[in-house]
C-alpha positions as MATLAB code, in Angstrom:
seq = 'MKKLHLKASVAVLAIAAFASFTLGSCKKTDMTTPAVSESPADPAENTESLVDSSNVEVVENSQSLVSRPAGTYYISRLGNNTTGDGTIAKPWKTLYKATSNVTTAGSIIHITAGTYPETLTSNVRPGVSLEGEGASTTIIKSAKAGDWSTLLQLESADQTNRNQSISKLTLNGQYVSETSYKTWVGIWITGRSNVAVHDIVIKNFKQTAAIFNGINENNPGTDAGKFHATGNTFYNNTVTNSAAMYNGTGQGALMIGFQDGMLIYNNTIQQKERPDFKNGWPIKYWNQGWLKGVKIYNNTLIKNLIPAHTRVRTVHGILRSNFSI';
ca = [
       1.434  -24.089  -10.322;
       4.433  -22.232  -11.613;
       7.269  -21.708   -9.247;
       8.277  -18.448   -7.641;
      11.584  -17.414   -9.197;
      14.258  -15.634   -7.209;
      16.872  -13.500   -8.938;
      20.587  -14.124   -8.427;
      20.968  -11.164   -6.086;
      18.184  -12.430   -3.884;
      18.457  -13.505   -0.282;
      16.791  -16.840   -0.895;
      17.348  -18.217    2.559;
      15.563  -15.271    3.930;
      12.528  -15.750    1.799;
      12.279  -17.287    5.074;
      10.710  -13.891    5.270;
       7.741  -16.137    4.619;
       8.450  -18.383    7.513;
      11.137  -16.973    9.752;
      10.724  -13.241   10.234;
       7.838  -11.811   12.206;
       6.900   -8.221   12.901;
       4.317   -7.342   15.507;
       2.440   -4.252   14.432;
       1.704   -1.283   16.614;
      -0.845    1.440   16.485;
       0.273    4.333   14.335;
       0.238    6.589   17.358;
       2.601    4.252   19.201;
       5.353    4.521   16.602;
       8.155    7.025   16.698;
      11.027    7.795   14.370;
      13.397   10.696   13.648;
      11.768   13.664   11.986;
      11.043   13.338    8.305;
      13.143   15.433    5.962;
      11.173   17.008    3.181;
      12.562   16.292   -0.252;
      12.067   17.561   -3.765;
      10.201   15.398   -6.236;
      12.113   12.456   -7.631;
      14.053   13.989  -10.542;
      13.392   10.879  -12.601;
       9.676   11.507  -12.339;
       7.466   14.374  -13.431;
       8.987   17.508  -11.902;
       5.768   19.431  -11.425;
       6.047   21.595   -8.304;
       4.135   20.380   -5.274;
       3.880   23.902   -3.924;
       1.862   25.150   -6.883;
      -1.256   26.561   -5.224;
      -3.464   24.715   -7.701;
      -2.111   21.414   -6.362;
      -2.376   22.132   -2.642;
      -5.383   20.333   -1.191;
      -7.411   22.198    1.401;
      -9.162   20.094    4.032;
     -12.862   20.701    3.594;
     -15.433   21.195    6.290;
     -17.327   17.921    6.565;
     -20.613   19.788    6.162;
     -19.619   20.756    2.620;
     -19.081   17.162    1.499;
     -21.950   15.571   -0.386;
     -22.339   11.792   -0.548;
     -22.893   10.760   -4.152;
     -25.038    7.894   -5.452;
     -23.331    4.805   -6.848;
     -21.755    5.421  -10.233;
     -18.482    6.267  -11.955;
     -16.797    9.527  -11.001;
     -13.771   11.173  -12.577;
     -10.703   13.153  -11.661;
      -8.475   14.867  -14.199;
      -5.381   17.046  -14.177;
      -7.597   19.619  -15.886;
     -10.357   19.200  -13.310;
     -11.504   21.631  -10.637;
     -12.292   20.853   -7.002;
     -14.494   23.933   -6.630;
     -16.656   23.819   -9.742;
     -16.346   20.131  -10.575;
     -18.993   17.578   -9.709;
     -17.127   14.380  -10.569;
     -18.781   13.857  -13.933;
     -16.699   13.191  -17.031;
     -17.622   16.695  -18.248;
     -16.749   18.375  -14.918;
     -14.176   16.173  -13.166;
     -12.493   16.893   -9.847;
      -8.776   17.650   -9.703;
      -7.502   15.466   -6.824;
      -8.021   12.008   -5.441;
      -8.591   13.403   -1.965;
     -11.568   15.415   -3.217;
     -13.024   12.361   -4.937;
     -12.630    9.982   -1.993;
     -14.127   12.570    0.348;
     -17.307   12.776   -1.755;
     -17.721    9.286   -3.211;
     -18.862    7.118   -0.317;
     -21.488    4.783   -1.786;
     -20.537    1.117   -2.266;
     -20.442    0.057   -5.888;
     -18.955    3.362   -7.052;
     -15.793    3.729   -9.136;
     -13.387    6.645   -9.040;
     -11.756    6.781  -12.481;
      -8.424    8.596  -12.538;
      -7.572    9.789  -16.024;
      -4.002    9.791  -17.340;
      -1.673   12.281  -15.687;
       0.517   12.846  -12.647;
      -1.414   13.841   -9.517;
       0.391   15.425   -6.567;
      -1.508   14.513   -3.388;
      -0.807   16.154   -0.030;
      -3.375   14.374    2.151;
      -4.408   10.813    2.987;
      -7.298    9.590    0.838;
      -9.766    7.531    2.873;
     -11.347    5.083    0.443;
     -14.802    4.015    1.623;
     -15.941    0.365    1.688;
     -17.049   -0.834   -1.728;
     -15.553    2.146   -3.610;
     -12.981    1.208   -6.263;
     -10.120    3.210   -7.744;
      -9.064    2.682  -11.339;
      -6.512    4.450  -13.499;
      -5.849    4.236  -17.209;
      -2.667    2.208  -16.826;
       0.276    2.213  -14.435;
       2.464    3.961  -17.002;
       0.103    6.893  -17.460;
      -1.876    7.373  -14.216;
       0.540    8.345  -11.437;
      -0.323    9.369   -7.889;
       2.649   11.139   -6.305;
       2.284   11.470   -2.541;
       3.670   14.422   -0.589;
       1.961   13.381    2.661;
       4.707   13.375    5.304;
       5.026   12.335    8.940;
       5.403    9.167   10.990;
       3.377    6.335    9.463;
       1.862    8.724    6.920;
      -0.334    6.853    4.444;
      -1.467    7.642    0.906;
      -4.524    5.342    0.638;
      -6.363    4.353    3.818;
      -9.004    1.588    3.753;
      -9.948    1.195    7.395;
     -13.201   -0.177    8.789;
     -14.587   -2.148   11.685;
     -13.724   -5.850   11.690;
     -15.770   -8.045    9.318;
     -16.498   -5.249    6.846;
     -17.191   -7.073    3.594;
     -17.495   -5.049    0.391;
     -16.131   -5.824   -3.062;
     -13.669   -3.156   -4.141;
     -10.414   -2.831   -6.045;
      -7.419   -0.597   -6.702;
      -6.032   -1.038  -10.208;
      -4.204    0.377  -13.246;
      -2.157    3.137  -11.640;
       1.186    3.976  -10.017;
       1.643    5.070   -6.405;
       4.896    6.913   -5.668;
       5.886    7.760   -2.079;
       8.979    9.771   -3.115;
      11.623    7.980   -1.043;
      15.049    9.102   -2.282;
      17.308    8.314    0.683;
      17.220    7.774    4.461;
      17.187   11.539    4.917;
      15.024   12.488    1.950;
      11.577   10.947    1.701;
       7.874   11.705    1.914;
       5.220    9.061    2.647;
       5.670    5.956    4.797;
       2.875    3.618    3.608;
       1.259    3.275    0.186;
      -1.953    1.346    0.991;
      -3.156    0.435    4.494;
      -6.159   -1.920    4.664;
      -7.698   -2.799    8.039;
     -10.788   -4.863    8.854;
     -11.934   -5.352    5.244;
     -12.557   -8.412    3.104;
     -12.771   -8.821   -0.688;
     -10.311   -6.080   -1.550;
      -8.349   -6.650   -4.777;
      -5.130   -4.751   -5.468;
      -3.957   -5.531   -8.971;
      -2.124   -4.232  -12.027;
      -0.487   -1.358  -10.185;
       3.042   -0.121   -9.490;
       3.964    0.838   -5.919;
       7.356    2.430   -5.405;
       9.457    4.633   -3.159;
       7.543    4.413    0.118;
       9.695    4.726    3.199;
       8.245    1.927    5.292;
       6.015   -0.428    3.312;
       4.047   -0.560    0.076;
       0.878   -2.273    1.343;
      -0.503   -3.619    4.623;
      -3.414   -6.069    4.766;
      -4.501   -6.301    8.412;
      -7.666   -8.285    9.088;
      -8.435   -6.832   12.522;
      -8.165   -3.544   14.372;
      -6.590   -5.079   17.480;
      -2.798   -4.962   17.717;
      -0.638   -7.958   18.685;
      -3.439   -9.967   20.315;
      -1.218  -12.971   21.097;
      -3.790  -15.423   19.710;
      -6.308  -15.702   16.931;
      -8.833  -17.542   19.086;
     -12.167  -15.835   18.647;
     -10.691  -13.284   16.250;
     -11.983  -12.439   12.793;
      -9.859  -13.135    9.710;
     -10.382  -11.091    6.570;
     -11.351  -13.245    3.586;
     -11.185  -12.937   -0.174;
      -8.379  -10.381   -0.344;
      -6.020  -10.556   -3.338;
      -2.769   -8.930   -4.451;
      -1.723   -9.783   -8.015;
      -0.053   -8.551  -11.222;
       1.739   -5.787   -9.321;
       5.272   -4.394   -9.380;
       6.673   -3.158   -6.072;
      10.100   -1.556   -5.636;
      12.027    0.329   -2.946;
       9.267    0.213   -0.337;
      10.493   -1.861    2.618;
      12.555   -0.394    5.459;
      14.517   -1.583    8.423;
      12.659   -0.368   11.506;
      13.761   -0.691   15.131;
      16.355   -3.278   14.128;
      14.101   -5.526   12.079;
      12.956   -5.531    8.476;
       9.542   -4.443    7.297;
       7.914   -6.167    4.327;
       7.068   -4.394    1.113;
       3.834   -6.385    1.419;
       2.704   -7.113    4.984;
      -0.144   -9.466    5.857;
      -1.929  -10.392    9.074;
      -5.196  -12.097   10.041;
      -5.968  -13.202    6.484;
      -7.900  -16.321    5.515;
      -7.313  -17.649    1.992;
      -5.579  -14.525    0.670;
      -4.040  -14.971   -2.807;
      -0.725  -13.311   -3.711;
       0.470  -14.098   -7.221;
       2.097  -12.840  -10.437;
       3.896  -10.010   -8.635;
       7.429   -8.680   -8.866;
       8.541   -7.356   -5.478;
      12.061   -5.984   -5.201;
      13.928   -4.487   -2.253;
      17.607   -3.931   -2.982;
      17.762   -0.185   -3.678;
      18.953    0.957   -0.235;
      22.327    0.656    1.529;
      23.231   -2.499    3.476;
      21.135   -3.005    6.606;
      18.498   -0.568    5.312;
      16.502   -2.936    3.076;
      13.487   -4.794    4.398;
      11.862   -7.894    2.891;
       9.591   -8.513   -0.099;
       6.799  -10.119    1.982;
       6.431  -10.357    5.732;
       3.930  -10.969    8.504;
       2.035   -8.084   10.114;
       0.345   -8.171   13.507;
       2.018  -11.502   14.379;
       0.678  -13.177   11.257;
      -2.139  -15.519   12.294;
      -2.813  -16.611    8.721;
      -5.020  -19.357    7.300;
      -4.504  -20.903    3.880;
      -2.681  -17.913    2.394;
      -1.246  -18.843   -1.008;
       1.805  -17.125   -2.497;
       2.774  -18.294   -5.979;
       4.175  -17.252   -9.381;
       5.988  -14.283   -7.852;
       9.464  -12.889   -8.426;
      10.961  -11.699   -5.129;
      14.283   -9.863   -5.129;
      16.281   -9.122   -1.976;
      19.963   -8.517   -1.316;
      21.578  -11.030    1.018;
      23.594   -9.687    3.926;
      25.821  -12.526    5.222;
      25.510  -13.565    8.854;
      22.492  -11.370    9.417;
      19.633  -13.827    9.750;
      17.408  -14.367   12.744;
      14.672  -16.912   13.245;
      11.434  -16.018   14.974;
       8.193  -17.882   15.453;
       5.293  -17.085   13.174;
       1.708  -18.122   13.657;
      -0.697  -19.595   11.160;
      -0.602  -21.517    7.905;
       1.115  -20.182    4.827;
       1.292  -22.064    1.553;
       3.988  -20.889   -0.803;
       5.856  -22.328   -3.706;
       9.234  -21.125   -4.843;
      12.517  -22.514   -6.054;
      16.126  -21.787   -5.148;
];
């Protein structure tokens, strides 16, 4: 196995994030924070207005949503949510529209090249995959705001086991500063096994890029009799500027809890873009950890070191990692 390389500006000791820092998760409704300040789109990115009426998603009445049979469905910047049917000839315009209609396991939502402003959380059903045409050309820019706002939600009852993936695209949460940001979480996965997140870029989320939480219960205090998600993977990804300090402790850009045999490899995860005491960690435990045989290897983790600001806390479970200092 190759070793995990840490850049010179990295807080190597604290990649004790793997083994020294723990964060107990809470329900989204239990979490509070100062009000979110709305911000303009990142000037370095596509500057398309998010208030253009053609880009504002309207929440549809559930009776108007039609479940589609398994297949490949398309969204395009030239698509139409009213007249489109998800075919390559008549694609939809937004990811929210697609995820609301494509609910059958084995389906793929193909996102053609372009920048897609999204204003609502997309709930991705079990067994439905998302694929772009490359992280450099397929960009999802989230304007969903509010405490613990999430761009992609994959939430099911414990022990939900469907093969699905998210690949070949960029997710941008539009964090600019502590007073100018949009979405808190890029991808939030709960209760599901065999989810692969690969070959994507996740950047500029206020709180965390991705959460893999194996159970719906929060901070159970033990894993006795609890289900662990299996077969989940996170690889070939680039994650930047997506881990915050929250209530005096650091979040992880990637957060993992109640996972059995999860593989995390070939990623670059960097968190050094924010002022001192505002950067979280590249990888950290979620929901007290309770991990079994998780393997973290061949990653590049970058984190600024703040002298005399390390704390040691107990973590639960088994984590196998390999890195060099």
